[in-house]
Backbone as CSV, one residue per row, in Angstrom:
resi,resn,N_x,N_y,N_z,CA_x,CA_y,CA_z,C_x,C_y,C_z
1,MET,138.314,80.409,94.157,137.838,79.163,93.869,136.744,78.631,94.626
2,THR,135.406,78.330,94.021,134.562,78.328,95.079,134.212,76.422,94.796
3,ILE,133.922,75.862,96.237,133.734,74.386,96.404,132.514,74.318,96.769
4,GLN,131.878,73.180,96.204,130.810,72.891,96.563,130.470,71.790,97.970
5,VAL,129.746,71.513,98.845,129.763,71.128,99.688,128.249,70.573,99.988
6,ASP,128.059,69.368,100.262,126.292,68.671,100.165,126.329,68.722,101.872
7,ILE,125.552,69.518,102.065,124.939,69.472,103.603,124.012,68.626,104.239
8,ALA,124.094,67.351,103.425,123.453,66.252,104.090,124.401,65.437,104.168
9,LYS,125.668,65.561,104.183,126.438,64.224,104.221,126.807,64.573,105.619
10,GLN,127.093,63.629,106.295,127.763,63.264,107.788,129.053,64.434,108.058
11,ASP,130.368,64.255,107.121,131.307,64.990,107.846,131.136,66.182,106.625
12,ALA,130.050,66.815,106.684,129.814,68.263,105.785,130.634,69.555,106.518
13,LEU,130.391,69.362,107.950,130.489,70.492,108.773,132.461,70.487,108.349
14,ALA,133.113,69.768,109.150,134.335,69.326,109.172,135.313,69.683,107.537
15,GLU,134.749,69.246,106.821,134.844,69.464,105.241,135.005,71.164,104.783
16,LEU,133.502,71.672,105.163,133.617,73.135,105.470,134.316,73.986,105.661
17,VAL,134.965,73.698,107.262,135.777,74.313,108.084,137.111,74.157,107.282
18,ALA,137.188,73.033,106.850,138.875,72.891,106.547,139.107,74.013,105.210
19,HIS,137.442,73.735,104.016,138.129,74.819,103.155,138.085,75.990,103.247
20,VAL,136.873,76.691,104.507,137.303,77.775,104.497,138.369,78.058,105.363
21,ARG,138.922,77.576,105.987,140.548,77.736,106.722,141.467,78.362,105.798
22,ALA,141.044,77.316,104.520,142.100,77.354,103.233,142.005,78.668,103.078
23,GLY,141.095,79.398,102.918,140.641,80.186,102.198,139.768,80.456,100.827
24,GLU,139.380,79.234,100.991,138.523,79.239,99.671,137.044,79.823,99.797
25,ASP,136.446,79.467,99.014,134.880,80.084,99.010,134.109,78.771,98.894
26,VAL,133.212,78.595,99.813,132.300,77.336,100.053,131.027,77.472,99.823
27,GLU,130.462,76.802,98.696,129.078,76.835,98.133,128.224,75.774,98.795
28,LEU,127.429,76.175,99.838,126.483,74.971,100.711,125.509,74.819,99.587
29,THR,125.121,73.640,99.212,124.092,73.101,98.508,123.069,71.909,98.938
30,SER,122.166,71.740,98.652,121.144,70.933,99.437,120.002,70.424,97.939
31,ASP,120.572,69.233,97.931,119.484,68.726,96.911,119.569,69.215,95.705
32,GLY,121.109,69.499,95.380,121.761,70.442,94.236,121.516,71.959,94.065
33,LEU,120.273,72.647,95.077,120.637,73.786,94.938,121.548,74.560,96.090
34,THR,121.804,75.858,95.249,122.308,76.621,96.215,121.836,77.080,97.508
35,VAL,122.066,77.079,98.906,121.566,77.238,100.136,122.582,78.721,100.398
36,ALA,123.634,78.343,100.253,124.178,79.569,101.377,126.051,79.763,100.243
37,ILE,126.706,80.439,100.778,128.227,81.073,100.226,128.981,81.491,101.238
38,VAL,130.092,80.601,102.002,130.621,80.912,102.807,131.735,81.266,102.619
39,ILE,132.258,82.477,102.733,133.422,82.645,102.768,134.305,82.839,104.000
40,LYS,135.781,83.478,103.465,136.714,83.489,105.078,136.450,85.111,105.251
41,PRO,136.034,85.241,106.463,136.164,86.770,106.692,137.574,87.348,106.236
42,PRO,137.548,88.793,106.245,138.946,89.714,105.898,139.483,89.727,107.226
43,ILE,140.479,89.734,107.216,141.580,90.018,108.574,141.770,91.575,108.573
44,ALA,140.960,91.854,109.932,140.838,93.241,110.326,142.331,93.779,110.877
45,PRO,143.013,94.911,109.815,143.911,95.088,110.797,144.141,96.061,111.471
46,GLU,145.185,95.622,112.821,145.244,96.128,114.456,145.278,97.927,113.891
47,PRO,144.099,98.478,114.923,144.180,99.908,114.652,145.105,100.662,115.534
48,PRO,146.133,101.469,115.111,147.234,102.382,115.382,147.462,102.376,116.483
49,LYS,148.604,102.244,117.417,148.598,102.727,118.551,149.035,104.049,118.662
50,ALA,148.625,104.176,120.031,148.793,105.543,120.538,149.853,105.938,120.531
51,ARG,150.176,106.967,120.529,151.660,107.576,121.468,151.334,108.110,122.646
52,ARG,152.531,107.466,123.417,152.953,107.575,124.889,152.859,109.524,124.644
53,GLN,152.098,109.955,126.157,152.317,111.122,126.320,153.049,111.045,127.622
54,LEU,153.698,112.217,127.857,154.112,112.604,129.149,153.199,113.238,130.367
55,GLY,153.056,113.291,131.023,152.218,113.622,132.170,150.644,113.289,132.187
56,LEU,150.904,112.430,131.377,148.800,111.890,131.501,148.174,111.601,132.984
57,TRP,148.898,111.174,133.827,148.500,111.124,135.190,148.896,112.252,136.128
58,ALA,149.238,113.097,135.412,149.797,114.616,136.417,148.906,114.570,137.330
59,HIS,147.728,114.796,137.101,146.389,115.295,137.990,146.113,114.239,139.406
60,LEU,146.651,113.152,139.129,146.537,112.353,140.470,147.525,112.213,141.683
61,ASN,148.397,113.065,141.332,149.525,113.808,142.060,150.082,112.562,142.662
62,LEU,150.746,111.424,141.824,151.119,110.251,142.702,152.753,110.536,142.549
63,ASN,153.545,111.074,143.672,154.164,111.389,144.119,155.208,110.151,144.406
64,ILE,155.632,109.294,143.321,156.191,108.004,143.170,157.839,108.512,143.250
65,PRO,158.544,108.094,144.256,160.212,108.172,144.143,161.171,107.524,142.976
66,ALA,161.700,107.938,142.329,162.448,107.405,141.408,162.960,105.927,141.560
67,GLU,163.289,105.528,142.955,164.208,104.559,143.797,163.075,103.508,143.337
68,VAL,161.720,103.587,143.505,160.842,102.512,143.336,160.999,101.823,142.012
69,PHE,161.542,102.539,141.143,162.029,101.964,139.786,162.780,101.412,139.609
70,THR,164.238,102.201,140.086,165.709,101.725,139.860,166.387,101.057,140.796
71,ASP,166.002,100.804,141.891,166.603,99.945,143.472,166.016,98.851,142.913
72,PRO,166.913,97.294,143.386,166.464,96.529,143.538,165.414,96.421,144.334
73,ASP,164.677,95.257,144.408,163.676,94.810,145.538,164.383,93.737,146.739
74,PRO,164.107,94.457,148.101,164.518,93.850,149.041,164.111,92.328,149.338
75,GLU,162.801,92.361,148.932,162.073,91.221,148.898,162.979,90.432,148.290
76,LEU,163.026,90.572,146.968,163.627,89.553,146.101,165.260,89.480,146.039
77,GLU,165.798,90.373,146.729,167.134,90.136,146.889,167.345,88.954,148.196
78,ALA,166.432,89.154,149.164,166.374,88.140,150.232,165.934,86.772,149.715
79,LEU,165.083,86.545,148.932,164.724,85.212,148.441,165.898,84.469,147.726
80,MET,166.858,85.621,146.971,167.565,84.756,146.038,168.933,83.983,147.237
81,ASP,168.643,84.404,148.454,169.828,83.410,149.209,169.125,82.483,149.790
82,ASP,168.052,82.287,149.792,166.972,80.879,149.953,167.518,79.804,148.944
83,PRO,167.606,78.132,149.719,167.842,77.454,148.871,166.098,77.222,148.049
84,VAL,166.746,76.824,146.599,165.843,76.358,145.487,164.883,75.432,146.482
85,PHE,164.856,74.583,146.396,163.954,73.195,146.978,163.845,73.477,148.494
86,PRO,162.598,73.174,149.068,162.401,73.695,150.614,162.916,72.698,151.112
87,LYS,163.332,72.564,152.283,163.882,71.407,153.283,162.615,70.256,153.492
88,ALA,162.760,69.315,153.040,161.879,68.288,153.791,161.900,67.556,155.140
């Protein structure tokens, strides 16, 4: 459905945006003549995500021990014993 909006009107922009957001085609007119046609752009699909590859960063020789990822963080454990609200 095409809607005609007179661009000489004061609230033409707000009306135009509302119609385009609703998915309607809008025909801009001035003195009864069509100036432009505004349509909502199609939503682009997300590009497919790449599959994870094991060993992708092996060339960096990052010898990170597994404990870094599996053991609890000692700094966070120490904070667990502190009071929630600081003493005034």
